[in-house]
N, C-alpha and C positions, 0 to 999 in steps of 0.2 A: 338408588340404582347405582350411583357412583361407588358406594361402599361395596356392593356386591361385585362390581367389575374389578375393583382393586384387590379384593380378597381372592377372586378367581385367578387373577394374574399372579398373585403371590403364591398361590397353591401350585399353579402350573410351573412357575419358575423354580420353586422348591423341588417339585417332582423331577424336572429336567436336570437339576443339579445332582439330585440323589441317584438318578438313573445313569447319568453319564459318568459321574465320579471323576477320577483323575484322567480318564481317557480323553475327555474334552479339553484340549489344549488350544487356546486361541492365541495366535501370534499376529499382531497388526504390523504390517510392513510400513516402513517409513515412506510416506508419499512424496517427500521432498528428496532431491538428489544431494542435499547438503548434510554433512555429518556433524558439523558444529554450529553453534549459535552465531559465531563470527562469520562463517561462510554464508549463512542465511541473511544476516544484516548486510553484508557486503553485496550480495546479489540484489537485495531490495533497493539499496542506495544506487547501485549501478543502473537498475531498471528505471528508477525515478529520474536519474541524471540523463539517461538517453532520451526519455520522453520529454524532459524539459529542453534538451538541446534541439529536439525536433520541433517543439511547439513555440519556442521563443521567437525564431525568425518568422514563423507564420503569424504570430500575434503582432509583431512589428509591421508586417505587411498589411494586416487588417487595420492597424492604427494609422498607417500611411494612407490607406484607402479612405478612411474616415476623414483624415485631414485634407486630402486632395479634393474630396467631393463635398466638403463643408460649404463652399460657396459663400463664405462670410457668416455662416450661422454659428453663433457663439456656443450653442449647445453641442453641436457636432465637433467643434474644435476642442471643447472641454472633454468630450468623450474620447477623442483621439489622444489627448494628453494623459487621461486616466489609463487608457490601454497601455501607453508607453511606460507610465510610472509603475503600474501593477505588474507588467511583464518584467521590468527590471528588478523590482523587489522580489518577485517570485523566483526569478533565476538566481539572484544573489542568495536567497534562502536555501535553494537547492545546492549551490556551490558551497555555502557555509556548512551545511549538514554533511556533505561528503568530506569536506576538509576536517570537520570536527571528528567524524568517525575515524579518519586516518590518523589524526592526532591522538585520539584515545587508544587506538590499536597500537600505535608506536610507543606510547607511554607504558601500556600494560605488557607488551611483549619485550620491551627493553630495547 
């Protein structure tokens, strides 16, 4: 059955190509508003940076809430410390990625 379907699709595709000929010109527009790869990477790093800047203080507040409501529970205190640590590490990675991209762009463009 699969073989018949594939053969039929092939025949239909070939017929469409032969019938339409050079009249069928398909142009795919650029769905992005960026013309170069550099602009695209810059937009992606900017987006990630702004999301990280918005989330880092929120995560610090969540960690502070865990710490304040721990009530001496060592497990909740450790959870709060982990939230602080992972927030700092994540934000530093985002900053390093943005800085690395700027450094590479500066080296390549002169």
